[in-house]
Backbone as a chain_set.jsonl record, in Angstrom:
{"seq": "MMTGHEVWVGGWLGEGVGGVITNYFVVSLAMADMLVALCAMTFNASVELSGRWLFGAFMCNVWNSLDVYFSTASILHLCCISVDR", "coords": {"N": [[0.973, -1.38, -0.078], [2.298, 1.277, 0.664], [3.969, 1.822, -0.898], [2.606, 1.851, -3.63], [1.434, 4.616, -2.779], [3.643, 6.226, -2.806], [4.265, 6.416, -4.793], [2.824, 7.141, -6.373], [2.327, 9.726, -5.614], [5.497, 10.694, -6.049], [5.517, 10.469, -8.747], [3.49, 12.072, -9.531], [4.667, 14.411, -8.088], [7.393, 14.801, -9.553], [6.599, 15.076, -12.306], [4.768, 17.111, -12.5], [1.527, 16.608, -12.71], [-0.072, 18.777, -12.354], [-3.013, 20.957, -12.915], [-5.854, 19.193, -13.438], [-8.348, 19.815, -10.919], [-8.667, 16.975, -9.811], [-6.576, 15.604, -9.394], [-5.047, 16.744, -8.314], [-6.718, 16.548, -5.329], [-6.317, 13.564, -5.144], [-3.379, 12.972, -4.744], [-3.835, 14.726, -2.765], [-5.282, 12.799, -0.756], [-3.718, 10.425, -0.98], [-1.748, 11.335, 0.511], [-2.647, 11.623, 3.173], [-3.628, 9.105, 3.775], [-1.061, 8.046, 3.437], [0.067, 9.042, 5.964], [-1.98, 7.981, 7.735], [-1.111, 5.562, 7.766], [1.714, 5.508, 8.379], [1.44, 6.561, 11.065], [-0.663, 6.001, 12.5], [-1.426, 3.095, 12.161], [0.993, 1.766, 12.524], [1.656, 2.129, 15.462], [-0.629, 0.741, 16.297], [-0.257, -1.977, 15.169], [2.136, -2.565, 16.4], [0.879, -3.095, 19.032], [-0.938, -5.068, 18.543], [0.836, -6.724, 17.985], [2.318, -7.154, 20.51], [0.631, -7.393, 22.314], [0.188, -5.565, 24.491], [0.035, -2.195, 25.749], [2.627, -0.283, 24.928], [3.691, 2.46, 25.076], [3.141, 4.469, 27.013], [1.012, 6.986, 28.715], [0.493, 9.207, 27.678], [1.333, 9.335, 25.089], [-0.564, 7.561, 24.023], [-3.0, 9.174, 24.13], [-2.148, 10.574, 22.283], [-2.189, 9.374, 19.929], [-4.673, 8.488, 19.345], [-5.644, 10.407, 19.011], [-4.246, 11.435, 16.395], [-4.788, 9.401, 14.806], [-7.757, 9.36, 14.407], [-7.669, 12.173, 13.374], [-6.376, 11.626, 10.907], [-7.314, 9.506, 9.733], [-9.87, 10.588, 9.623], [-9.392, 12.815, 7.378], [-8.825, 11.503, 5.719], [-11.115, 10.124, 4.499], [-12.552, 12.533, 4.428], [-11.209, 13.4, 2.138], [-12.308, 11.275, 0.468], [-14.869, 11.91, -0.025], [-14.635, 14.375, -1.319], [-13.414, 13.521, -3.767], [-15.217, 11.956, -4.895], [-17.508, 14.201, -5.217], [-16.574, 16.277, -6.786], [-15.987, 14.687, -9.189]], "CA": [[-0.012, -0.136, -0.004], [2.505, 2.51, 1.218], [4.741, 1.861, -2.613], [1.679, 2.657, -4.588], [1.02, 5.863, -2.47], [4.697, 6.846, -3.011], [4.988, 6.439, -6.557], [1.58, 8.343, -7.292], [2.935, 11.182, -5.092], [6.518, 11.016, -6.432], [5.517, 11.04, -10.116], [2.712, 14.003, -9.4], [5.744, 16.091, -7.623], [8.308, 14.736, -10.702], [6.334, 15.166, -13.772], [4.023, 18.377, -12.54], [0.728, 16.481, -13.409], [-0.857, 19.547, -12.039], [-4.215, 21.158, -13.471], [-6.861, 18.941, -12.78], [-8.58, 19.261, -9.791], [-9.356, 15.959, -9.625], [-5.119, 14.966, -9.414], [-4.793, 17.359, -6.902], [-7.37, 15.73, -4.373], [-5.836, 11.954, -5.524], [-2.437, 13.334, -4.233], [-3.773, 14.473, -1.263], [-5.727, 11.371, -0.524], [-2.317, 10.056, -0.944], [-0.486, 11.811, 1.316], [-3.043, 11.091, 3.726], [-3.366, 7.364, 3.711], [0.508, 7.456, 3.877], [0.242, 9.654, 7.41], [-2.61, 7.25, 9.01], [-0.08, 3.849, 7.58], [2.973, 5.748, 9.538], [1.251, 7.54, 13.019], [-1.709, 5.241, 13.437], [-1.215, 1.716, 11.946], [2.427, 1.415, 13.244], [1.522, 2.028, 17.292], [-1.332, -0.57, 16.262], [0.71, -2.882, 15.075], [2.68, -2.727, 18.049], [-0.39, -3.478, 20.155], [-1.309, -6.299, 17.95], [2.055, -7.726, 18.167], [2.896, -7.031, 22.184], [-0.846, -7.613, 23.39], [-0.111, -4.329, 25.336], [0.193, -0.886, 25.201], [4.125, -0.205, 25.16], [4.386, 3.973, 25.095], [2.604, 5.586, 27.84], [-0.474, 7.486, 28.739], [0.508, 10.727, 26.761], [1.079, 8.448, 23.665], [-1.755, 6.711, 23.917], [-3.634, 10.33, 23.83], [-1.537, 11.382, 21.331], [-1.868, 8.274, 18.889], [-6.096, 7.932, 19.481], [-5.926, 11.282, 18.366], [-3.833, 11.105, 15.051], [-6.164, 7.916, 14.486], [-9.29, 9.808, 14.557], [-7.539, 13.275, 12.751], [-5.957, 10.898, 9.622], [-8.841, 8.968, 9.19], [-11.585, 11.54, 8.932], [-9.102, 13.824, 6.518], [-8.792, 10.351, 4.343], [-12.707, 10.109, 4.344], [-13.155, 14.159, 3.544], [-10.705, 13.327, 0.568], [-12.959, 10.626, -0.712], [-15.985, 12.574, -0.351], [-14.164, 15.58, -2.096], [-13.075, 13.104, -5.248], [-16.832, 11.717, -5.42], [-18.583, 15.027, -5.624], [-15.681, 16.66, -8.47], [-16.262, 13.264, -10.159]], "C": [[1.025, 0.967, 0.445], [3.378, 2.639, -0.152], [4.111, 2.55, -3.319], [1.877, 4.14, -4.235], [1.893, 6.616, -3.106], [5.156, 7.303, -4.12], [4.131, 7.422, -6.757], [2.55, 9.577, -6.654], [3.984, 11.66, -5.757], [6.217, 11.45, -7.992], [4.475, 12.436, -10.098], [3.64, 14.683, -8.941], [6.925, 15.976, -9.19], [8.108, 15.436, -11.822], [5.214, 16.846, -14.02], [2.737, 17.885, -12.935], [-0.885, 17.577, -12.883], [-2.149, 19.602, -13.31], [-5.178, 20.717, -14.134], [-7.053, 18.482, -11.271], [-8.255, 17.669, -8.895], [-7.556, 15.276, -9.146], [-4.444, 15.799, -7.822], [-5.676, 16.543, -5.504], [-7.027, 14.117, -4.221], [-4.493, 12.119, -5.174], [-2.416, 13.737, -2.735], [-4.041, 13.688, 0.071], [-4.376, 10.532, 0.119], [-1.271, 9.748, 0.418], [-1.416, 11.576, 2.627], [-3.368, 10.046, 4.205], [-2.2, 7.484, 4.221], [0.819, 7.844, 5.191], [-0.812, 8.604, 8.534], [-1.724, 5.67, 8.695], [1.226, 4.421, 8.728], [2.538, 6.307, 10.971], [0.055, 6.843, 13.242], [-1.303, 4.109, 13.252], [0.198, 1.656, 12.798], [2.216, 0.972, 15.006], [0.209, 0.655, 17.163], [-1.063, -1.593, 16.101], [1.449, -3.59, 15.941], [2.016, -3.727, 19.122], [-0.898, -4.751, 20.072], [-0.41, -7.341, 18.022], [2.449, -8.268, 19.846], [1.403, -7.595, 22.799], [-0.946, -6.584, 24.508], [0.237, -3.351, 24.674], [1.978, -0.512, 25.835], [4.435, 1.517, 25.215], [3.703, 4.697, 25.854], [1.642, 6.181, 27.386], [-0.381, 8.408, 27.769], [0.45, 10.068, 25.37], [0.253, 7.714, 23.194], [-2.884, 7.658, 23.459], [-3.093, 10.464, 22.543], [-2.148, 10.392, 19.359], [-4.159, 8.014, 18.43], [-6.192, 9.031, 18.662], [-5.344, 11.771, 17.228], [-4.798, 9.991, 14.084], [-6.747, 9.08, 13.683], [-9.204, 10.979, 13.213], [-7.161, 12.451, 11.233], [-6.999, 10.147, 8.808], [-10.005, 9.956, 8.657], [-10.547, 12.352, 8.026], [-9.09, 12.909, 5.409], [-10.089, 10.606, 3.708], [-12.984, 11.558, 3.854], [-12.365, 13.408, 2.394], [-11.477, 12.276, -0.072], [-14.1, 11.191, -1.302], [-15.877, 13.734, -1.183], [-14.121, 15.112, -3.851], [-14.578, 12.974, -5.56], [-17.861, 13.113, -6.029], [-17.445, 15.487, -7.113], [-16.412, 15.502, -9.087], [-17.985, 13.671, -10.37]], "O": [[0.327, 1.95, 0.69], [3.459, 3.813, -0.515], [4.511, 3.628, -3.759], [2.362, 4.911, -5.063], [1.522, 7.522, -3.853], [5.998, 8.142, -4.441], [4.486, 8.495, -7.246], [3.385, 10.2, -7.31], [3.9, 12.811, -6.184], [6.578, 12.537, -8.443], [4.722, 13.545, -10.572], [3.604, 15.84, -9.359], [7.207, 17.003, -9.807], [8.916, 16.194, -12.359], [4.963, 17.467, -15.052], [2.331, 18.696, -13.767], [-2.091, 17.347, -12.965], [-2.322, 18.81, -14.236], [-5.6, 21.277, -15.146], [-6.538, 17.588, -10.6], [-7.79, 17.425, -7.782], [-7.614, 14.281, -8.423], [-3.764, 15.515, -6.836], [-4.956, 15.937, -4.71], [-7.448, 13.49, -3.249], [-4.057, 10.974, -5.294], [-1.633, 13.438, -1.834], [-3.564, 13.71, 1.206], [-4.134, 10.162, 1.268], [-0.596, 8.874, 0.963], [-0.622, 11.183, 3.481], [-3.401, 10.092, 5.434], [-2.039, 7.121, 5.386], [1.715, 7.221, 5.759], [-0.59, 8.446, 9.734], [-1.819, 4.757, 9.514], [1.563, 3.783, 9.726], [3.353, 6.442, 11.884], [-0.404, 7.074, 14.361], [-0.63, 3.732, 14.211], [0.048, 1.418, 13.996], [2.503, -0.073, 15.589], [0.234, -0.286, 17.956], [-1.561, -2.427, 16.858], [1.464, -4.793, 16.203], [2.432, -4.694, 19.76], [-1.241, -5.467, 21.013], [-0.674, -8.541, 18.101], [2.757, -9.395, 20.235], [1.374, -8.242, 23.845], [-1.861, -6.595, 25.331], [0.628, -3.305, 23.508], [2.328, -0.525, 27.015], [5.617, 1.786, 25.434], [3.546, 5.831, 25.401], [1.246, 6.177, 26.221], [-1.278, 8.404, 26.926], [-0.485, 10.309, 24.606], [0.28, 7.23, 22.063], [-3.679, 7.27, 22.603], [-3.928, 10.438, 21.639], [-2.344, 10.782, 18.208], [-4.667, 7.492, 17.437], [-6.763, 8.866, 17.584], [-5.957, 12.768, 16.846], [-5.272, 10.007, 12.948], [-6.34, 9.584, 12.637], [-10.03, 11.011, 12.301], [-7.895, 12.841, 10.326], [-7.356, 10.206, 7.632], [-10.717, 10.001, 7.653], [-11.423, 13.111, 7.611], [-9.295, 13.313, 4.264], [-10.221, 11.171, 2.622], [-13.671, 11.693, 2.841], [-13.092, 12.732, 1.665], [-11.368, 12.283, -1.298], [-14.429, 11.149, -2.488], [-16.881, 14.147, -1.764], [-14.499, 15.762, -4.826], [-15.14, 13.735, -6.347], [-18.676, 13.078, -6.951], [-17.599, 15.026, -8.244], [-17.578, 15.663, -9.449], [-18.717, 12.935, -11.031]]}, "num_chains": 1, "name": "protein.A"}
C-alpha cells in the first residue's frame, strides 16, 4: 500500500500532473493515507504484536488523536473526489 502511494506522489511531484483538480485531491488522499499508515497503524501493529500498550498514557492520547484526525482527513478526501466527479 505504501509503495503505491509513494509512487503516485513522486510521479506527481516529478512530472507536475497539475491542472486537473482531481489530481490534487488524489495526491492529497495519498498523503493522508500515508500519514494514517505511518502515524496510526504502526502503533496499532505494536499493540497487536505485543498484546499491550508500550508507549505510556501521553502517547496513547496522541495516537488516538492522530488516528481519528488522519482517518477523517482520508474519508473527507474521498468525499471531495466523489463530489468532484
